[in-house]
N, C-alpha and C positions, 0 to 999 in steps of 0.2 A: 372582781379584781380590776377590770378595764374601767368600770365606773369610778371606782376609788381613785384610780390613776387620773381620770380626767377631772374628778373633783379636786384632787390634789394640785392639779395644774391650773385651776380656775382663779385661784387667788393671786393677788399682786406679789405677795411675799415669796410665793413659790416659783415665780417666773424663771429665776436663774437656774433652779433645779430642771425645769422644763426644757430650758435651752441646753443645758449639759446633757440631757437624755437624748435629745435630738441630735447633738453633735456626735454622741457615742454611736447612735444608730447610723448616722451618715458614714462614720469611720468604718463601721462594720460592712456596710454596703460596698464602699470604695474597696475595702480590703477583699471582699468576695469578687468584686469586678476584676481586681488585679490577678486574683488567682485564676480567672476565667479568661485571660488573654489568649486569643486564638494563636495557634502555632502551626506554621507550614512545615510539614515534613521534609520537603526538599526545596529550599528557596532558589536553588540553581536550575530547577527543572523548567525547560522552555515549554511554550504552549505547543499543542499538538496541531501542526500545520500540514499534516501529511496529505489531506484531501481538502477540497473547498468546504465540505460540511463540517469536517473536523475544525477548521480555522474558524468558522462561524460559531460553533458551539464553544470553543476555547475563549473566543472574544466575549461572548455574552456571559458565560459562567464566571469568568474571572472578573469581569466589570461588576456583576451583581455581587460577588463576594467582596470585592473591594469597597463598594458602596456600603454595604452592610456593616463592615468592620469600621470604616471611617465614621459613619454617622453615630455608631455606638461610642467610638472614641470622642467624638465632638461633644455629644451629650454629656459624657462623664466629665470632660474637660470644663464644660460650662458649670457643671454642679460642684466642682472642686473649689476649695478656698485658694486664694493666692492668684497671682498673675500668670506664672509659668505652668506648663503642663507637668503632670507627674510622670513618673517612669512607666507607669502602666499605660498611660495615654500614648506616650512616645513609642512604646513597643507596639501598640495597635496601629498607630500611624505608619510604622514601618512595615507591618504586615500588609496594610491597605496599599502602601506604594508598590510593594513587591507584586501584589496581584494586579495592580493597575498597569505596571510595567509589562506584565505578561500580555495583558490586552493590547498594549501599544506595539508589542512585537508582532502582532498580527496585521500590521500595516506596512506596506511598502513605501518607505519615506526616502527612497534613493534619489528622487527628483528634487528634493527640498535641499537647500544649501546647508552645510554642516552646522554653521553657527545658529541657524533657526530651527534646527531639527528637533531639539529638546521641547521648546515651546509648541511646535506643530504637532509633535507626538501627543502631548497632553490635550490640546484643543481638538484636534481631528478625532482622537479617540472618543472624547465626550460627544462630539457632534454626531458621530456615527451611531453611538449608543442611544442618543436622543432620537435619531431617525428610526432605528431598528426597534425601539421601544413603542413606537406608534404605528408599526405595521405588524401584521399578523404572521408569526413565525410558527409553522406547524411542527409537530414532533418528527414527522417524516422529512421535513426540510433540514432538521438537525441531525439526522441519522449520519453518523461518520462514515458508514459503509453503505449508503443508500444505494449507490450504483456500483455494479461490479467493475465497470470501466471508469470509475471516478478518477483514478490516477492517470488515465490515458488522455484526459481532456486538458486543455491549456487555460481556458477561461470558463468560469461558471458564474451565471448572472442569477441573482436571488429572484425567484419567480415574481412577476408583476412589479419589478423595480428596475432601476438601472445600476444598481450596485453590483460591481464586478469583483469576483476573487479570482486572481490569475496566477498561474505557475510562474515563478521567477526563473528566467532562463540563464542567468549568468551571475557571477559574484559569489560572495560568501554564503548567501542563502538561496543558491540555485536549487531548483526542484521543490522549493517550498511553495505553498499556496497562500497568497497574502492578498489583502484588499488592494486592488490596483492603484497605481499613481493617479490615473483618471478619476477614480472614485474619491481618492483623498483630495484631489484639487476641487472636486465638486461638492464636498461635504457641506459647506456652508449653504450652497444652493439647494441641496436636498433638505436641510434642516428648515429653511424658510418655506419650503413647500409643505412640510408636514407638521409645523410647529403648532397649528391650531387643532390638530387631530387629538383625541383623547389617547391617554396612555393605555397600553395593553396590560393585562395581569402580569405581575412580577417585574414591572418596570423599575428602574431607578429613578424615581420621580424627582425632577428638578435638580439632577446632579450637575448639569451644565451651567444653569443659572447660579447654583451654589458656588461653583468654581469661579466664574467670571465676575461675580459681584462682590467677592471677599478678597482681602489681602493675603499675602503669603502663597504657599503652594496649595496642596490639598487640604490641610487642616489650618483654617484661619486663627489669628490670635483674638483674645477676648475684647481688646479695645475697639474692635470693629463694632461691637454691639452698643458702645457708648456714643457712637455718632448720631446727630439728630436725623430723624426720619426723612427730612427733605433732602439730605445728602445721599440718600440711597436711590433716588430717582435715576432711571437709565436714560442716557442720551447717546445715540449712535454706538449702541452695544457696550457703553461704559457708564458706570454710575457717576453722579455729579462730584463725589468726593475723589474719585480716581482721576477725573479731569483736572480738578483744583490741584491735587498733589502733583500730578505730572507737569502742568504748566509752571507751577512754583519751582519745581526741580530744575526745569529747562532754563528758566529765567535766572535762577541762582547759579547754574553752571556757566552761562554766558557772562554773568556779571562778575563772578570771581575770576574767571579766565582773563577777562579784559582788565580788571583791576590789577592782577599780578603782572600782566604784560606791561602795563603802563609804569608800574612801580619799577620793574626791572630796566625798562627802557630809559628811564630818568637817571639811572645809576651807571650807565655804560658809555657815557660820553668820553671819559678820560681813559678808557681801556684800549689796549692795543687792538687794531682791526681783526687780527687773526683770532685773539682770545674773545673778542666780542661775538664771534659767531658761536663759540662754545657757550658763552654766558647766556645768549639769547635763547639757547634751547631749554634753560630752566623754566620759563613760563610754558614753554610748549609742552615739556614733559609733565608739568603740573596739569595743564588742561587735558592731556591724554588720560592720566590716571583719574582726574575728577570726572571726566565724561564716561570712562569705564564704570566707575562707582554709580554714577546717575543711572546709566543703562542697566546696571544690576538692580537698582532699587525699583526702577520703573517695571522691570521684567518680573523679578522674584518677589518683591514686597508689595508694590501697589497692585501688581498682577493685571497690567493692561493686556487686553486680548485682541485677537481678530486683525483686521487690516490696519487699525491704529497702531497696534504693537508693531506689526511688520514695517510700516512706514517710519515710525519713531526710531526703533531700533536700527533700522537700515541707515537712517540719516545720521545718527549718532556714530555709528561705526564707520560711516563714509567720512565723517569729520575726522575721526580718530586716525584712520589710515592716511588721510590727506596730511595731517599734521605729523604723522610718523615719517611719511615720505619726505616732507620738508626737513625734518630733523636729520634724516639719512643724507639729504642733499648738503646740509651744512657740514656734517662730519666729514664726509668724502672731500668737501672743499678745504677743510682744515688739514686733512691728511695730505692733500695735494700741495698746500702752501708750505707745509713742513718739508715736502720733498723738494720743492723749489729752493727753499732756504738751504737745504742740504747740498744739492747739486750746484747751486750758485756759488758756493765756497770753492768748488773745483773748476768751474768753467765761468768766468766772468763775461764771456762773450755770448752766452746763451740768450735766446729771445724769449723773454719772461712772458710777454704778451701772448704768444701763440701757445705757451705752455698752459697759461691761465685759461685760455679758451678751450684747450683740450681737456683740462681738468673739470671745467664746467659742463662740458659735453658728457664726460663720463659720470659726473654727479647726476646729471639729468637722467641718463640711461638707467643708473642703479636705482634712483628714487622712483622713476616710472615703473620699473619691474616690482618694487616693493608695493607701490600703490595699486597696480593691477592685480597682484597676487591677493592683497587685502580686500578689494571690493568683490573679487570673485568668491571669497569666503562668505560674503553676505548675500550672494545671488545676483549681483549686478554683472551681467555679461556684456562686454563691449564688442564682442565679435560681430553681432549684427551691424553695429554702428560702423565699425571698420570696414565691413563688407559693403555697406551702402556708400561709402566713400571711395570704393574701389576705382570707379572710373575717374573720379576727380583726383584721386591719389596718383593714378597712372599718368594723367596729364601733368600733375604737378611734378612727378619724378622725371618726366621727359623734359619739362621746362627747366628743372633745376639740376640736370644731369652735369652740365659743365661746372656748376658751382660746387656740386658734390665731389667731382673729380679734382677740383682745385683744392678743396678742403682736405681730401685724402692725401693728395700730393703734399700739402703743407705739413700733415702729420708725418709723412715719410721724411720730409726735409728736417723735421725736428728729431725724429728717431735716428736717421742715419747720419744727419749732420755733415753732408758733403761740403757745405760752406756755412760760415757763421758771419754775423754782422761784423764789418770792419775788414774782412778778408778780400784780396784780389783774386779774380778768377777770369778764365777765358771761356766764353760760352759761344758755341759756333764759331763765326768769323769775327766776334767782337770780344772786348775784355772791358772790365770795369771793376768798381769796388762795391761790395754788398753794403747797403745802408740799412735795410730792414727786410725781415722775412715775415710776411703776414699770412693770415689764414687763407686768403684767396690769391695773392700775388706777391712777387718779390721785387724790391726796388733796388736799382743799381746806379751808380754814378760813373758814366763813361769816361774814357780817357780824354775826351775833348770837353769834359765837364757837363755833358747832357745827362738828364735824368731819364732812366729807362725803367719802365714797368713791364714785367713779364709774368703772365699767369704761371702758377706753380706747376700745373700739368705739363705745359709747353716747356718750361725751364728744365724739368727733369728728362725730357726727350732730347735736349740738346747735348752736344759733345762738350762735356764740362771738365774743365781743368782748374784745379784750385792752385793758383800761383803763390799763395801765401803759406803753403804746407810743403814746398820743396825742401828737402834735406840739403840739396846742393843745386847749384844752377850752372847751365852750360854756356861756356863761352865758345862759340863755333862761327868762325869768320874765314872767308876766302879772300886772300890778299892777291891783287894783280900787279905784277911789276912790268914796266915798259921793256920793249925788246932791245933797248939800248944797254940793258943791264949785262955785264960781262960774267963769265962763269965764275971767276974768283969773287966777284961782288955778290953773286947768288949764294955761294957757299958761306960767305961771311955773314950775310943776312939770316940764313937758316940757323947757323950756329949761335949767333947772338940772341935770336928769338928763343931758341931753346934754353939758353942761359938765363934769359929774362924770366921765363916761366919757372925754372927751377929755383930761382932765388926769391920768388914772391911767396910770402908766408900764408896767403889766403887762398892759394890753389892747392888742389889735391894732386900730389906728384905723380901717382901711378896712372893718372888719366892724360898726362901731357903728350901731345902728338903735333909735331911741326913737320909737314912734308910738302914736297913738290909734287903736285898732282897732275900737271899737264901743261900744254900750250895751247892756248885758245887763240882765236883770230887776232886778237889785239893785245894779249897780255901773257906773261908767264905767271901761272896760277900757283899760290901757295895756300895750304889749308892749315889753320891753327885751331886746334881742338883741346880744351881743358875744362874741368869743373871747378867753379868757384865754391869754396867751402862756406856757403851762407844761404839761408833760406829767405832772407830779407830782400825784397825787391830793390830798395833804395841802395843798400850796400853793394848789391850785384852790379847795378848800373854805375856805381862810383869805381868799382874795380875794373869793369869793362871799359869805361872812359880812360882810366889811367893806362891800361894795356894798349888800347889803340893808339894813343898819343906816343907812348914809348916805341911802338912798332914802327910808326911813321918816322920817328926820329932815327931809328936804326937804319931804315931804308935810305934817308937823306945823308947819314954819316958814312954809308958805304959809297956814296957818290952816284947814286941812281935816283929814280923816282917811281911813284906809283903810275900805273897805266891809266890812260884816259880812255873811256869808253868811246867807240866810234859813233858818230852821228849818222844814222841811217836816213838818207833822203826819202822824201815821200814820193810814192809812185802816183802820177796824176790819174792812172786808171783806177786806182783803188779808191779815189775820191768820188768817182762817178757811181 
C-alpha cells in the first residue's frame, strides 16, 4: 500500500494529489495539537514562596514549564500557513505567559522603578534562569522542607554561589521568600561569569538569547525569520536589525516633532498672545504622544533589552515629562491671564506686572512638581543632587534672604492691597503718591516731588495710612484770638462760626464742634472740629481753604484780630 502510494506520487501529473494529501495530514496534525493545548488548573495560584527552597523550586519548575509550552507553540506557529497565529498557538502562549509570570513573582522587584518593572521582571527572570541552568542544583537543595528551621531564617544563599533568597520584611509580600533585590541587581554580572559554562541537564537552553534577539514579547512574529542573516549579528547585546530599527524610530520621532512644531509656529503670528500659549501646546502634545508610541514600539515590538533599553526608555520618558511640565506651565499661565482679565474689569488700579510675576512663579512651582513626579516614575532620583547642593543652597538662601522677604512682602501687598498705584498714603513721618508696586520695592512720589524707593518688607513695617481711602476727612483747627477781643465779640465769633459750618453742604452736621477751649499765654483759643464729607484730598483742601478764609473774615467783621505768636528771645547760654 505504501509503495503504491509512493509510486502514485512519483509522477508529475499526480503532484496536486500529493500536495492535497500533505495538506490534509498537516491539518490533522494541527487539529490534534489544538486538542492538546496544555491547561492550567488554577491560573490564579501564586508560586510557593513559603521557604527559600520552595521559592527556588517554584522558580525553576515554572520556568521549565513555560519554556516547554512556548517552544511547542512557536514551532506550531512556524508550521502553520498564514501570517497570524492560530487560536491554539495563542492559547499556548497565554499558558506560557502565566507560568512565566509565576516565576517572575519569585523576584523582589521593589527597588526597581514602577515604569521599568515589567521589562526588568522578564529580563531578570531569564538571566537568573540562565545562571541556575549552568550551576548544579541537587535534589536536596530543592527540598521545600529541607530544614526544620527554614522559616526562621531571613536570608538563604544557594550553596557555592552569591545568589540570595531573602524574607521580605514589609509591604504586600511580607514574610515571603524572594530572590533579593541585591541578587536581582547583579543578575547580569552573574550571567557574564557563567555564560561560557555548559548547560546542566533539564535546562531551558537558549531561552534568554531567544528572547533578546527576537521582536515582540515571548512569542516572536514570523517576519523575523525573513530578515537577512547579517542583520541577526549581535552588537552590545542587541542584534543589528534592532539597532537599525531603534535609531530609525528615534530620528523619525525627532524629525516629525520638529516639523509639526515649525508648521504650527508659522501659523501663530496673528493669534492673540493668550491663545497663542494654548495653540503652541498642539505640537507639544503631538510630540508627547508620538514619543510614547515610539517608546512602546522600541520596548514591546523591537524588544530592546538590558542597559540600552534602560537608557533609551529613561531618556524618552524624561523628554515626555519635560514637555508635559512645559504644557502645564503654559496652561497655568493661561488660567492666570484669564484671572487677570477678570479682576482687571473690577479694579483698574491693580498692578498687573506683579500679578504676572506671581502667576509665573506659581506656574513654575506646579510644573516643577509635575516634572519631579514624572522622573521619579522612571527611577531618576534628584534627592542626592539636592543634598549635594545643601551647603551651596544654604549660602544662597542666606544671601537671598532679603530678596525673598521683599518678594513675599510684594505678594502680601498684592493680596491685601493696603495701597494701589495712584493712591496717596502717609508712611511713617512722610507722605506721597504711589507710582508703582514692584516685586522687590515700592516707588512713591513725595509731596516735594522727590522719587522715593522703599523695599516692600520695610514698607509693610511702617505705620501706613491710606489717605485716598478716607470716607471723610477731618477739619480740626485751633484759632487764637488776641486778648483785645471783648466778651461780646467772642460770643459773636463763636455763633457765626457755628452758623458757617451748619450752612455748609459738604460738612457732616453731627460732627460740628466750635468751642472756647482756654486762655493761653498770648491768645484766647478756639477749637473748630468738623468732618468734611469727601474722601478726595484735593476737594478736602479746597473746602478747608474756604472755611479758613471765612473764619478769618468773621473775626475781622467782629472788630478784633487773630493773635500773634510771641517771639521768644534766644538765651545766649543755650548757644554755648
